[in-house]
NUKOL-597601 format. One record per residue (C-alpha): y, x, z; residue in one letter. Coordinates in nm, 3 decimals. Layout:
BEGIN
<<Y; X; Z>; "a">;
...
END
This chain:
BEGIN
<<1.304; -1.200; 1.384>; "m">;
<<1.618; -1.058; 1.546>; "t">;
<<1.654; -0.695; 1.642>; "y">;
<<1.910; -0.726; 1.919>; "d">;
<<1.859; -0.599; 2.278>; "n">;
<<1.620; -0.326; 2.159>; "i">;
<<1.706; -0.101; 2.458>; "p">;
<<1.612; -0.382; 2.698>; "a">;
<<1.278; -0.429; 2.522>; "r">;
<<1.205; -0.058; 2.548>; "i">;
<<1.295; -0.059; 2.918>; "e">;
<<1.057; -0.351; 2.980>; "a">;
<<0.780; -0.162; 2.803>; "f">;
<<0.865; 0.159; 2.988>; "r">;
<<0.835; -0.021; 3.324>; "a">;
<<0.475; -0.124; 3.236>; "k">;
<<0.407; 0.230; 3.124>; "m">;
<<0.526; 0.379; 3.451>; "l">;
<<0.329; 0.120; 3.652>; "d">;
<<0.017; 0.248; 3.475>; "a">;
<<0.100; 0.608; 3.564>; "g">;
<<0.180; 0.709; 3.206>; "l">;
<<0.446; 0.952; 3.093>; "q">;
<<0.425; 0.866; 2.723>; "a">;
<<0.276; 0.601; 2.495>; "v">;
<<0.196; 0.624; 2.123>; "i">;
<<0.238; 0.303; 1.922>; "l">;
<<0.101; 0.324; 1.567>; "p">;
<<0.235; 0.064; 1.327>; "r">;
<<-0.100; -0.095; 1.252>; "t">;
<<-0.354; -0.346; 1.385>; "d">;
<<-0.720; -0.331; 1.505>; "p">;
<<-0.815; -0.316; 1.136>; "h">;
<<-0.607; 0.000; 1.080>; "l">;
<<-0.413; -0.184; 0.810>; "s">;
<<-0.104; -0.066; 0.625>; "e">;
<<0.018; -0.425; 0.598>; "y">;
<<-0.014; -0.629; 0.915>; "i">;
<<0.038; -0.983; 1.040>; "s">;
<<0.341; -1.071; 1.252>; "d">;
<<0.119; -1.071; 1.562>; "h">;
<<0.080; -0.693; 1.538>; "w">;
<<0.439; -0.594; 1.456>; "h">;
<<0.485; -0.421; 1.791>; "i">;
<<0.677; -0.125; 1.649>; "v">;
<<0.916; -0.362; 1.474>; "r">;
<<0.966; -0.562; 1.793>; "y">;
<<1.041; -0.254; 2.004>; "l">;
<<1.250; -0.058; 1.752>; "s">;
<<1.384; -0.289; 1.481>; "g">;
<<1.227; -0.068; 1.213>; "f">;
<<1.045; -0.284; 0.958>; "s">;
<<0.899; -0.025; 0.718>; "g">;
<<0.529; -0.022; 0.634>; "s">;
<<0.463; 0.326; 0.775>; "a">;
<<0.570; 0.451; 1.116>; "g">;
<<0.466; 0.555; 1.464>; "t">;
<<0.673; 0.498; 1.776>; "m">;
<<0.657; 0.711; 2.089>; "v">;
<<0.807; 0.601; 2.419>; "i">;
<<0.840; 0.851; 2.703>; "t">;
<<1.001; 0.824; 3.044>; "t">;
<<1.342; 0.911; 2.902>; "d">;
<<1.333; 0.871; 2.522>; "s">;
<<1.208; 0.664; 2.230>; "a">;
<<1.133; 0.803; 1.885>; "l">;
<<1.007; 0.675; 1.550>; "v">;
<<0.820; 0.891; 1.299>; "w">;
<<0.825; 0.773; 0.938>; "t">;
<<0.790; 0.930; 0.595>; "d">;
<<1.046; 0.998; 0.323>; "s">;
<<1.019; 0.649; 0.173>; "r">;
<<1.188; 0.511; 0.484>; "y">;
<<1.428; 0.783; 0.607>; "f">;
<<1.741; 0.593; 0.502>; "l">;
<<1.607; 0.248; 0.593>; "q">;
<<1.488; 0.356; 0.937>; "c">;
<<1.816; 0.535; 1.014>; "a">;
<<2.005; 0.214; 0.938>; "k">;
<<1.773; -0.014; 1.133>; "q">;
<<1.762; 0.194; 1.455>; "i">;
<<2.133; 0.276; 1.452>; "e">;
<<2.287; 0.207; 1.793>; "g">;
<<1.954; 0.163; 1.973>; "t">;
<<1.928; 0.516; 2.111>; "g">;
<<1.599; 0.565; 1.924>; "i">;
<<1.555; 0.903; 1.755>; "i">;
<<1.440; 0.920; 1.390>; "l">;
<<1.172; 1.182; 1.327>; "m">;
<<1.147; 1.261; 0.956>; "k">;
<<0.774; 1.304; 0.912>; "d">;
<<0.664; 1.555; 0.650>; "g">;
<<0.967; 1.783; 0.674>; "l">;
<<0.900; 2.142; 0.787>; "p">;
<<1.123; 2.116; 1.094>; "d">;
<<0.974; 1.788; 1.219>; "t">;
<<0.691; 1.826; 1.472>; "p">;
<<0.396; 1.591; 1.454>; "s">;
<<0.364; 1.325; 1.723>; "v">;
<<0.102; 1.533; 1.902>; "t">;
<<0.300; 1.857; 1.877>; "d">;
<<0.602; 1.681; 2.019>; "y">;
<<0.407; 1.548; 2.317>; "l">;
<<0.235; 1.878; 2.385>; "v">;
<<0.567; 2.064; 2.396>; "t">;
<<0.761; 1.792; 2.582>; "t">;
<<0.524; 1.671; 2.854>; "l">;
<<0.405; 1.865; 3.159>; "h">;
<<0.053; 1.955; 3.267>; "k">;
<<-0.106; 1.665; 3.446>; "g">;
<<0.090; 1.402; 3.251>; "d">;
<<-0.100; 1.122; 3.078>; "t">;
<<-0.048; 0.962; 2.737>; "v">;
<<-0.146; 0.601; 2.673>; "g">;
<<-0.270; 0.428; 2.357>; "i">;
<<-0.438; 0.104; 2.261>; "n">;
<<-0.764; 0.256; 2.138>; "g">;
<<-0.823; -0.025; 1.890>; "l">;
<<-0.512; 0.083; 1.697>; "l">;
<<-0.612; 0.444; 1.630>; "m">;
<<-0.882; 0.568; 1.396>; "s">;
<<-1.184; 0.767; 1.508>; "i">;
<<-1.050; 1.094; 1.366>; "d">;
<<-0.699; 1.045; 1.504>; "d">;
<<-0.831; 0.955; 1.849>; "t">;
<<-1.059; 1.260; 1.863>; "a">;
<<-0.786; 1.496; 1.739>; "t">;
<<-0.533; 1.356; 1.984>; "l">;
<<-0.772; 1.377; 2.281>; "a">;
<<-0.863; 1.737; 2.197>; "s">;
<<-0.503; 1.855; 2.161>; "r">;
<<-0.389; 1.681; 2.478>; "l">;
<<-0.684; 1.814; 2.676>; "r">;
<<-0.613; 2.172; 2.564>; "s">;
<<-0.255; 2.131; 2.690>; "a">;
<<-0.367; 1.994; 3.026>; "g">;
<<-0.268; 1.637; 2.940>; "l">;
<<-0.470; 1.321; 2.992>; "g">;
<<-0.533; 1.027; 2.756>; "l">;
<<-0.567; 0.661; 2.859>; "k">;
<<-0.719; 0.464; 2.570>; "v">;
<<-0.692; 0.105; 2.692>; "d">;
<<-0.319; 0.060; 2.751>; "f">;
<<-0.186; -0.257; 2.590>; "d">;
<<0.090; -0.445; 2.777>; "p">;
<<0.223; -0.608; 2.460>; "t">;
<<0.166; -0.969; 2.563>; "d">;
<<0.351; -0.920; 2.889>; "s">;
<<0.659; -0.755; 2.731>; "v">;
<<0.675; -0.975; 2.420>; "w">;
<<0.709; -1.330; 2.552>; "p">;
<<0.740; -1.501; 2.212>; "d">;
<<0.478; -1.289; 2.036>; "r">;
<<0.353; -1.466; 1.721>; "p">;
<<0.001; -1.607; 1.739>; "a">;
<<-0.288; -1.460; 1.544>; "m">;
<<-0.293; -1.598; 1.187>; "p">;
<<-0.508; -1.907; 1.133>; "s">;
<<-0.506; -1.969; 0.756>; "d">;
<<-0.827; -2.098; 0.604>; "k">;
<<-1.061; -1.863; 0.419>; "i">;
<<-1.160; -1.942; 0.061>; "f">;
<<-1.427; -1.805; -0.173>; "v">;
<<-1.315; -1.572; -0.451>; "h">;
<<-1.506; -1.695; -0.753>; "d">;
<<-1.761; -1.464; -0.912>; "e">;
<<-1.605; -1.526; -1.256>; "k">;
<<-1.318; -1.310; -1.128>; "y">;
<<-1.503; -1.065; -0.902>; "s">;
<<-1.795; -1.005; -1.138>; "g">;
<<-2.051; -0.961; -0.858>; "e">;
<<-2.206; -1.164; -0.578>; "s">;
<<-2.154; -1.098; -0.208>; "a">;
<<-2.529; -1.039; -0.169>; "s">;
<<-2.519; -0.768; -0.435>; "s">;
<<-2.219; -0.599; -0.275>; "r">;
<<-2.381; -0.599; 0.069>; "i">;
<<-2.700; -0.454; -0.082>; "a">;
<<-2.509; -0.177; -0.262>; "r">;
<<-2.320; -0.099; 0.058>; "t">;
<<-2.643; -0.068; 0.254>; "l">;
<<-2.787; 0.165; -0.011>; "e">;
<<-2.486; 0.392; 0.035>; "a">;
<<-2.520; 0.364; 0.414>; "v">;
<<-2.884; 0.470; 0.395>; "k">;
<<-2.793; 0.769; 0.180>; "a">;
<<-2.549; 0.874; 0.454>; "a">;
<<-2.825; 0.871; 0.719>; "g">;
<<-2.762; 0.535; 0.884>; "a">;
<<-2.914; 0.189; 0.849>; "d">;
<<-2.618; -0.041; 0.920>; "s">;
<<-2.241; -0.044; 0.883>; "y">;
<<-1.947; -0.172; 1.084>; "f">;
<<-1.603; -0.213; 0.930>; "t">;
<<-1.272; -0.344; 1.056>; "a">;
<<-1.096; -0.288; 0.722>; "a">;
<<-0.982; -0.626; 0.595>; "l">;
<<-0.986; -0.529; 0.228>; "d">;
<<-1.342; -0.399; 0.259>; "e">;
<<-1.454; -0.725; 0.420>; "i">;
<<-1.276; -0.936; 0.157>; "a">;
<<-1.432; -0.731; -0.124>; "w">;
<<-1.783; -0.722; 0.022>; "m">;
<<-1.802; -1.095; 0.098>; "l">;
<<-1.591; -1.228; -0.194>; "n">;
<<-1.359; -1.406; 0.048>; "i">;
<<-0.981; -1.424; 0.066>; "r">;
<<-0.719; -1.573; 0.296>; "s">;
<<-0.349; -1.538; 0.374>; "n">;
<<-0.350; -1.366; 0.712>; "d">;
<<-0.133; -1.071; 0.613>; "v">;
<<0.195; -1.105; 0.425>; "h">;
<<0.133; -1.030; 0.057>; "c">;
<<-0.230; -0.927; 0.121>; "s">;
<<-0.495; -1.196; 0.062>; "p">;
<<-0.723; -1.097; 0.349>; "v">;
<<-0.877; -1.266; 0.653>; "a">;
<<-0.852; -1.126; 1.007>; "a">;
<<-1.214; -1.038; 1.087>; "s">;
<<-1.468; -0.766; 1.163>; "f">;
<<-1.798; -0.723; 0.976>; "l">;
<<-2.133; -0.575; 1.072>; "y">;
<<-2.391; -0.547; 0.794>; "v">;
<<-2.756; -0.452; 0.838>; "s">;
<<-3.087; -0.506; 0.655>; "p">;
<<-3.180; -0.766; 0.917>; "e">;
<<-2.867; -0.971; 0.853>; "g">;
<<-2.492; -0.946; 0.883>; "s">;
<<-2.232; -1.081; 1.125>; "t">;
<<-1.870; -1.170; 1.056>; "l">;
<<-1.649; -1.186; 1.365>; "f">;
<<-1.386; -1.444; 1.273>; "v">;
<<-1.196; -1.737; 1.420>; "d">;
<<-1.412; -2.047; 1.354>; "a">;
<<-1.100; -2.249; 1.272>; "a">;
<<-1.059; -2.039; 0.956>; "k">;
<<-1.395; -2.147; 0.813>; "l">;
<<-1.459; -2.439; 0.580>; "t">;
<<-1.801; -2.591; 0.495>; "p">;
<<-1.783; -2.421; 0.154>; "e">;
<<-1.715; -2.082; 0.311>; "v">;
<<-1.988; -2.126; 0.572>; "e">;
<<-2.241; -2.210; 0.299>; "a">;
<<-2.120; -1.912; 0.093>; "h">;
<<-2.167; -1.677; 0.388>; "l">;
<<-2.511; -1.816; 0.474>; "r">;
<<-2.624; -1.761; 0.115>; "s">;
<<-2.531; -1.394; 0.156>; "a">;
<<-2.716; -1.366; 0.489>; "g">;
<<-2.400; -1.356; 0.698>; "v">;
<<-2.373; -1.522; 1.041>; "n">;
<<-2.041; -1.577; 1.218>; "t">;
<<-1.925; -1.508; 1.572>; "r">;
<<-1.583; -1.554; 1.737>; "p">;
<<-1.321; -1.291; 1.649>; "y">;
<<-1.244; -1.223; 2.014>; "g">;
<<-1.607; -1.160; 2.110>; "s">;
<<-1.635; -0.832; 1.916>; "l">;
<<-1.629; -0.581; 2.199>; "t">;
<<-1.857; -0.795; 2.417>; "a">;
<<-2.121; -0.868; 2.153>; "e">;
<<-2.123; -0.568; 1.919>; "l">;
<<-2.320; -0.330; 2.147>; "p">;
<<-2.609; -0.576; 2.186>; "a">;
<<-2.599; -0.671; 1.818>; "l">;
<<-2.631; -0.309; 1.710>; "t">;
<<-2.890; -0.208; 1.970>; "s">;
<<-3.163; 0.002; 1.812>; "g">;
<<-2.964; 0.059; 1.494>; "a">;
<<-2.790; 0.368; 1.365>; "t">;
<<-2.446; 0.238; 1.275>; "v">;
<<-2.224; 0.415; 1.024>; "l">;
<<-1.858; 0.408; 1.128>; "l">;
<<-1.600; 0.517; 0.875>; "a">;
<<-1.309; 0.730; 0.986>; "t">;
<<-1.070; 0.504; 0.795>; "t">;
<<-1.212; 0.165; 0.891>; "s">;
<<-1.319; 0.194; 1.256>; "a">;
<<-1.119; 0.283; 1.565>; "s">;
<<-1.190; 0.533; 1.839>; "g">;
<<-1.247; 0.240; 2.074>; "a">;
<<-1.534; 0.110; 1.858>; "i">;
<<-1.692; 0.456; 1.842>; "e">;
<<-1.684; 0.475; 2.221>; "s">;
<<-1.839; 0.129; 2.240>; "l">;
<<-2.133; 0.238; 2.021>; "l">;
<<-2.170; 0.588; 2.165>; "k">;
<<-2.520; 0.719; 2.117>; "g">;
<<-2.623; 0.514; 1.816>; "h">;
<<-2.347; 0.564; 1.561>; "s">;
<<-2.259; 0.831; 1.307>; "i">;
<<-1.916; 0.898; 1.159>; "v">;
<<-1.874; 0.950; 0.786>; "a">;
<<-1.659; 0.846; 0.493>; "s">;
<<-1.646; 0.477; 0.411>; "s">;
<<-1.939; 0.378; 0.187>; "p">;
<<-1.731; 0.087; 0.056>; "v">;
<<-1.415; 0.270; -0.054>; "a">;
<<-1.556; 0.414; -0.378>; "m">;
<<-1.762; 0.102; -0.455>; "l">;
<<-1.450; -0.114; -0.425>; "k">;
<<-1.220; 0.125; -0.612>; "a">;
<<-1.439; 0.137; -0.925>; "v">;
<<-1.383; -0.198; -1.094>; "k">;
<<-1.669; -0.357; -1.290>; "n">;
<<-1.643; -0.477; -1.650>; "d">;
<<-1.555; -0.835; -1.550>; "v">;
<<-1.278; -0.713; -1.321>; "q">;
<<-1.141; -0.476; -1.585>; "i">;
<<-1.123; -0.755; -1.843>; "a">;
<<-0.945; -0.973; -1.586>; "n">;
<<-0.705; -0.692; -1.496>; "v">;
<<-0.598; -0.661; -1.859>; "r">;
<<-0.544; -1.037; -1.884>; "t">;
<<-0.343; -1.056; -1.561>; "s">;
<<-0.117; -0.775; -1.678>; "h">;
<<-0.033; -0.956; -1.999>; "v">;
<<0.067; -1.257; -1.789>; "r">;
<<0.268; -1.036; -1.553>; "d">;
<<0.436; -0.860; -1.844>; "g">;
<<0.553; -1.194; -1.981>; "v">;
<<0.701; -1.280; -1.640>; "a">;
<<0.876; -0.942; -1.630>; "m">;
<<1.026; -0.984; -1.978>; "v">;
<<1.158; -1.329; -1.890>; "r">;
<<1.305; -1.190; -1.568>; "s">;
<<1.478; -0.902; -1.748>; "l">;
<<1.625; -1.145; -2.000>; "i">;
<<1.753; -1.368; -1.721>; "e">;
<<1.908; -1.072; -1.537>; "i">;
<<2.071; -0.946; -1.857>; "e">;
<<2.218; -1.288; -1.935>; "k">;
<<2.359; -1.327; -1.584>; "a">;
<<2.531; -0.987; -1.599>; "v">;
<<2.666; -1.049; -1.949>; "a">;
<<2.811; -1.389; -1.851>; "s">;
<<2.973; -1.255; -1.535>; "g">;
<<2.773; -1.494; -1.319>; "r">;
<<2.746; -1.361; -0.961>; "p">;
<<2.415; -1.186; -0.914>; "l">;
<<2.283; -1.003; -0.608>; "t">;
<<1.973; -0.801; -0.523>; "e">;
<<1.819; -1.104; -0.351>; "i">;
<<1.893; -1.312; -0.661>; "d">;
<<1.700; -1.058; -0.869>; "v">;
<<1.401; -1.077; -0.633>; "a">;
<<1.408; -1.457; -0.657>; "e">;
<<1.419; -1.443; -1.038>; "i">;
<<1.113; -1.216; -1.041>; "l">;
<<0.918; -1.439; -0.803>; "e">;
<<1.015; -1.759; -0.985>; "s">;
<<0.892; -1.632; -1.321>; "n">;
<<0.568; -1.503; -1.175>; "r">;
<<0.497; -1.829; -0.994>; "r">;
<<0.504; -2.011; -1.327>; "k">;
<<0.209; -1.804; -1.451>; "g">;
<<-0.153; -1.916; -1.439>; "d">;
<<-0.366; -1.802; -1.144>; "l">;
<<-0.065; -1.682; -0.942>; "f">;
<<-0.145; -1.656; -0.570>; "y">;
<<0.136; -1.457; -0.406>; "d">;
<<0.350; -1.149; -0.445>; "l">;
<<0.156; -0.827; -0.391>; "s">;
<<0.449; -0.692; -0.183>; "f">;
<<0.809; -0.785; -0.114>; "d">;
<<1.010; -0.704; -0.424>; "s">;
<<1.225; -0.391; -0.405>; "i">;
<<1.551; -0.457; -0.587>; "c">;
<<1.803; -0.182; -0.518>; "g">;
<<2.133; -0.151; -0.701>; "f">;
<<2.321; 0.180; -0.710>; "g">;
<<2.295; 0.360; -0.374>; "p">;
<<2.036; 0.111; -0.246>; "n">;
<<1.804; 0.223; -0.526>; "g">;
<<1.793; 0.564; -0.360>; "a">;
<<1.621; 0.405; -0.057>; "i">;
<<1.262; 0.437; -0.170>; "v">;
<<1.116; 0.122; -0.012>; "h">;
<<1.439; -0.072; 0.023>; "y">;
<<1.419; -0.449; 0.069>; "t">;
<<1.743; -0.643; 0.050>; "a">;
<<1.839; -0.842; 0.358>; "t">;
<<2.129; -1.087; 0.398>; "p">;
<<2.318; -0.802; 0.566>; "e">;
<<2.250; -0.537; 0.299>; "s">;
<<2.242; -0.766; -0.006>; "n">;
<<2.456; -0.604; -0.275>; "t">;
<<2.618; -0.759; -0.582>; "a">;
<<2.494; -0.640; -0.920>; "i">;
<<2.814; -0.525; -1.086>; "t">;
<<2.842; -0.274; -1.369>; "k">;
<<2.795; 0.091; -1.455>; "d">;
<<2.508; 0.178; -1.224>; "n">;
<<2.129; 0.155; -1.212>; "l">;
<<1.914; -0.130; -1.085>; "l">;
<<1.570; -0.026; -0.959>; "l">;
<<1.314; -0.308; -0.955>; "i">;
<<0.970; -0.249; -0.798>; "d">;
<<0.764; -0.568; -0.785>; "s">;
<<0.420; -0.715; -0.835>; "g">;
<<0.190; -1.009; -0.784>; "a">;
<<-0.156; -1.106; -0.674>; "n">;
<<-0.329; -1.329; -0.924>; "y">;
<<-0.683; -1.459; -0.880>; "l">;
<<-0.775; -1.222; -1.163>; "d">;
<<-0.587; -0.908; -1.064>; "g">;
<<-0.312; -0.727; -0.875>; "t">;
<<0.002; -0.592; -1.041>; "t">;
<<0.263; -0.333; -0.938>; "d">;
<<0.542; -0.227; -1.173>; "i">;
<<0.874; -0.045; -1.138>; "t">;
<<1.151; -0.048; -1.394>; "r">;
<<1.492; 0.116; -1.369>; "t">;
<<1.753; -0.055; -1.586>; "i">;
<<2.113; 0.030; -1.666>; "a">;
<<2.374; -0.228; -1.574>; "i">;
<<2.670; -0.153; -1.797>; "g">;
<<2.699; 0.194; -1.945>; "t">;
<<2.482; 0.466; -1.793>; "p">;
<<2.629; 0.810; -1.734>; "t">;
<<2.492; 1.123; -1.896>; "a">;
<<2.348; 1.227; -1.557>; "d">;
<<2.169; 0.895; -1.521>; "m">;
<<2.015; 0.927; -1.867>; "r">;
<<1.917; 1.288; -1.803>; "h">;
<<1.752; 1.213; -1.469>; "d">;
<<1.576; 0.905; -1.607>; "f">;
<<1.435; 1.108; -1.893>; "t">;
<<1.311; 1.380; -1.658>; "l">;
<<1.125; 1.113; -1.461>; "v">;
<<0.981; 0.966; -1.780>; "m">;
<<0.866; 1.309; -1.897>; "k">;
<<0.661; 1.331; -1.576>; "g">;
<<0.538; 0.976; -1.622>; "h">;
<<0.424; 1.051; -1.977>; "i">;
<<0.251; 1.372; -1.864>; "a">;
<<0.029; 1.167; -1.630>; "i">;
<<-0.021; 0.885; -1.882>; "a">;
<<-0.148; 1.132; -2.146>; "t">;
<<-0.352; 1.356; -1.915>; "a">;
<<-0.709; 1.443; -2.012>; "i">;
<<-0.918; 1.592; -1.734>; "f">;
<<-1.278; 1.687; -1.655>; "p">;
<<-1.514; 1.480; -1.442>; "e">;
<<-1.454; 1.548; -1.073>; "g">;
<<-1.078; 1.594; -1.105>; "t">;
<<-0.878; 1.463; -0.811>; "r">;
<<-0.527; 1.323; -0.816>; "g">;
<<-0.383; 1.621; -0.632>; "a">;
<<-0.483; 1.840; -0.925>; "q">;
<<-0.269; 1.631; -1.162>; "l">;
<<0.028; 1.561; -0.935>; "d">;
<<0.235; 1.866; -1.031>; "a">;
<<0.233; 1.751; -1.394>; "m">;
<<0.455; 1.458; -1.297>; "a">;
<<0.691; 1.672; -1.091>; "r">;
<<0.732; 1.975; -1.319>; "m">;
<<1.023; 1.842; -1.531>; "p">;
<<1.215; 1.772; -1.208>; "l">;
<<1.107; 2.092; -1.033>; "w">;
<<1.239; 2.301; -1.322>; "k">;
<<1.587; 2.170; -1.236>; "e">;
<<1.552; 2.197; -0.859>; "g">;
<<1.485; 1.825; -0.813>; "k">;
<<1.189; 1.644; -0.661>; "s">;
<<1.066; 1.334; -0.482>; "y">;
<<0.879; 1.319; -0.154>; "l">;
<<0.646; 1.023; -0.209>; "h">;
<<0.313; 1.030; -0.389>; "g">;
<<0.295; 0.996; -0.766>; "t">;
<<0.020; 0.737; -0.757>; "g">;
<<-0.189; 0.515; -0.529>; "h">;
<<-0.503; 0.314; -0.590>; "g">;
<<-0.461; -0.059; -0.652>; "v">;
<<-0.700; -0.333; -0.543>; "g">;
<<-0.835; -0.631; -0.737>; "f">;
<<-0.669; -0.946; -0.600>; "f">;
<<-0.641; -0.743; -0.282>; "l">;
<<-0.412; -0.481; -0.133>; "n">;
<<-0.154; -0.329; -0.363>; "c">;
<<-0.219; 0.006; -0.195>; "h">;
<<-0.587; 0.098; -0.198>; "e">;
<<-0.783; 0.417; -0.152>; "g">;
<<-0.964; 0.641; -0.174>; "p">;
<<-0.799; 0.791; -0.484>; "q">;
<<-0.437; 0.887; -0.514>; "s">;
<<-0.213; 1.120; -0.714>; "i">;
<<-0.014; 1.318; -0.461>; "r">;
<<0.047; 1.671; -0.335>; "l">;
<<-0.189; 1.642; -0.039>; "n">;
<<-0.551; 1.604; -0.148>; "d">;
<<-0.749; 1.292; -0.058>; "t">;
<<-1.064; 1.449; -0.208>; "l">;
<<-1.159; 1.137; -0.407>; "a">;
<<-1.233; 1.210; -0.776>; "p">;
<<-1.063; 0.996; -1.039>; "l">;
<<-1.352; 0.788; -1.171>; "t">;
<<-1.377; 0.547; -1.465>; "p">;
<<-1.291; 0.197; -1.345>; "g">;
<<-1.028; 0.308; -1.094>; "m">;
<<-0.683; 0.150; -1.118>; "l">;
<<-0.402; 0.382; -1.005>; "t">;
<<-0.024; 0.375; -1.018>; "s">;
<<0.180; 0.630; -1.213>; "n">;
<<0.524; 0.633; -1.051>; "e">;
<<0.733; 0.951; -1.038>; "p">;
<<1.095; 0.911; -0.938>; "g">;
<<1.414; 1.082; -0.825>; "v">;
<<1.663; 0.961; -0.565>; "y">;
<<2.023; 1.068; -0.518>; "l">;
<<2.147; 0.944; -0.182>; "a">;
<<2.466; 0.742; -0.211>; "g">;
<<2.445; 0.730; -0.592>; "r">;
<<2.129; 0.582; -0.747>; "y">;
<<1.751; 0.590; -0.756>; "g">;
<<1.511; 0.609; -1.050>; "i">;
<<1.141; 0.525; -1.054>; "r">;
<<0.921; 0.444; -1.354>; "c">;
<<0.584; 0.289; -1.271>; "e">;
<<0.288; 0.164; -1.471>; "n">;
<<-0.069; 0.112; -1.358>; "l">;
<<-0.332; 0.323; -1.534>; "v">;
<<-0.707; 0.273; -1.563>; "l">;
<<-0.931; 0.579; -1.560>; "t">;
<<-1.155; 0.566; -1.869>; "i">;
<<-1.412; 0.795; -2.038>; "p">;
<<-1.254; 1.015; -2.306>; "h">;
<<-1.511; 1.258; -2.446>; "s">;
<<-1.811; 1.473; -2.367>; "e">;
<<-1.838; 1.835; -2.476>; "t">;
<<-2.048; 2.137; -2.388>; "e">;
<<-1.816; 2.166; -2.084>; "f">;
<<-1.905; 1.823; -1.955>; "g">;
<<-1.743; 1.479; -1.940>; "k">;
<<-1.369; 1.432; -1.976>; "f">;
<<-1.164; 1.134; -1.867>; "y">;
<<-0.822; 0.991; -1.953>; "a">;
<<-0.589; 0.709; -1.851>; "f">;
<<-0.536; 0.375; -2.024>; "e">;
<<-0.194; 0.233; -1.939>; "t">;
<<-0.245; -0.128; -1.827>; "i">;
<<0.109; -0.240; -1.736>; "t">;
<<0.304; -0.406; -2.018>; "l">;
<<0.684; -0.412; -2.007>; "c">;
<<0.950; -0.216; -2.197>; "p">;
<<1.141; 0.073; -2.044>; "f">;
<<1.519; 0.063; -2.082>; "d">;
<<1.583; 0.233; -2.419>; "r">;
<<1.948; 0.300; -2.328>; "s">;
<<1.838; 0.543; -2.057>; "l">;
<<1.638; 0.783; -2.275>; "f">;
<<1.794; 1.115; -2.370>; "d">;
<<1.578; 1.207; -2.669>; "t">;
<<1.746; 1.549; -2.698>; "s">;
<<1.532; 1.675; -2.409>; "i">;
<<1.212; 1.500; -2.519>; "m">;
<<0.936; 1.644; -2.736>; "s">;
<<0.816; 1.466; -3.047>; "d">;
<<0.494; 1.381; -2.864>; "e">;
<<0.685; 1.222; -2.575>; "e">;
<<0.899; 1.013; -2.810>; "i">;
<<0.585; 0.909; -2.997>; "r">;
<<0.420; 0.801; -2.670>; "w">;
<<0.715; 0.576; -2.580>; "v">;
<<0.726; 0.426; -2.930>; "d">;
<<0.350; 0.361; -2.932>; "n">;
<<0.363; 0.210; -2.584>; "y">;
<<0.650; -0.018; -2.682>; "h">;
<<0.468; -0.122; -2.998>; "s">;
<<0.167; -0.221; -2.789>; "r">;
<<0.389; -0.410; -2.542>; "v">;
<<0.535; -0.616; -2.827>; "f">;
<<0.195; -0.679; -2.983>; "e">;
<<0.037; -0.808; -2.662>; "l">;
<<0.330; -0.998; -2.508>; "l">;
<<0.502; -1.156; -2.808>; "s">;
<<0.237; -1.428; -2.869>; "p">;
<<0.326; -1.577; -2.528>; "s">;
<<0.703; -1.579; -2.585>; "l">;
<<0.936; -1.824; -2.756>; "d">;
<<1.147; -1.712; -3.054>; "e">;
<<1.452; -1.609; -2.847>; "e">;
<<1.237; -1.412; -2.603>; "e">;
<<1.045; -1.254; -2.889>; "k">;
<<1.370; -1.141; -3.052>; "a">;
<<1.482; -0.983; -2.724>; "w">;
<<1.149; -0.801; -2.686>; "l">;
<<1.159; -0.682; -3.047>; "e">;
<<1.497; -0.519; -2.982>; "a">;
<<1.381; -0.377; -2.648>; "a">;
<<1.078; -0.211; -2.809>; "t">;
<<1.241; -0.060; -3.119>; "r">;
<<1.148; 0.305; -3.182>; "p">;
<<1.366; 0.550; -2.987>; "l">;
<<1.452; 0.742; -3.301>; "a">;
END
């Protein structure tokens, strides 16, 4: 996709907006499934702004265009919208108004704001409508001129669906539907509608390739005790998938018939709609016989069963081997003076992962940032930005894969050449936070927000910080980012529960110099039970050495050094059987005790 003539695209959109009597339009970067990762068909914000990050909201008014995004994308967005006239709004900073606050203070009484109601959650729609109404502003919820202003808009994805074998998932689709309906009943409803693609994939044990790096199928699902209905393009179904769905009591209807057929299908039922997996438009459609609550699937999906956990451990050994081989290849290229760029590094990572058993796809586009590019939190190298890997700076590599038996996500920061004292100091501060999370022991009911400061404290003590979360949930052969749990400053209210897989990834970023992030995935496990109740801990799942040359042991405690040494010993023990003698020798050196 090219990002030229952005102003002309905005003007074409603005003309449709004015024809509809609107003074502003909000464009969330999502799809009717409220997804973080979306198919090309729904990249409307990217088409109108040029910004390609995974989080953002665009607002177009009669005389301006703005993009809100979070700290992960401040630098990237600024670069991508440069020269377009679009204003960057740095979401999360104290001086940046929210989208709604901006509209309330900018528009005039009697003005109307437009949205495509399918692209905004129930909670967000209700909050927006209330704020606008109190300011004397109107809301039009069915404004969607995208097809008319985007002449070469990509078609909806049409990849075939396939069944995810129970030997990987550990549970049948029938069982998952039944458990979902039990949770629905406990919430005071008798049926459930979801647009969330990961929930549908999990519940039905199906996968596809409709979203880049996310093995999901574009669909909507209604489940009830009387039977369930999957709204999906018939061309995506195979005889095997149809038989699989029938065995789970699931009928199919066309994807595009949702709004026409759902009211009749749900007549007489009390439908639970989740704030995170149903839009305001769907709530309006089912007005009178729906209730709004938390998703009954989110916790069920987040807590992996014993079969999944065993598979997760196996997939991470395989991924660790691919990482070690990639690091060796990168090191050899640098040592020989062979030209090497950020894109080359991404290709090395993908090539080694593709050689592994059960590989399906990357779990996200690899982030390979050298020097200043490493300070761009979610940087992805393009032909225009692609930087040569030279010497005496840091290379930040954040990458992962989807295997049939698990999802991986790992970040390593490695020194190319000789690291400076500042680099080693900052790296060690980040690792001190990483180790604090990895070794945390906490009582039942603890949420990620209650642990987050542990990761930040070594940085905070020196007036440093990072603006992204410390950890996100990870799916099982699904989305790399999964809720409901997280480790971050703002509370998501989901307790860390045994069976949850979560990232541990503190970092620090110095604009124009370098970035550092150290990420492993951790599994919440039982630890002990005392008179004060149950206590939990984390088992580190990811297997790959950290760069020993970047540790400054003078600012580490004995316990921290011991953790690194024990982790490295485990990495060697579990990965070395899969390596040849040369690779094993490299890993042995890379995992020597720090002392």
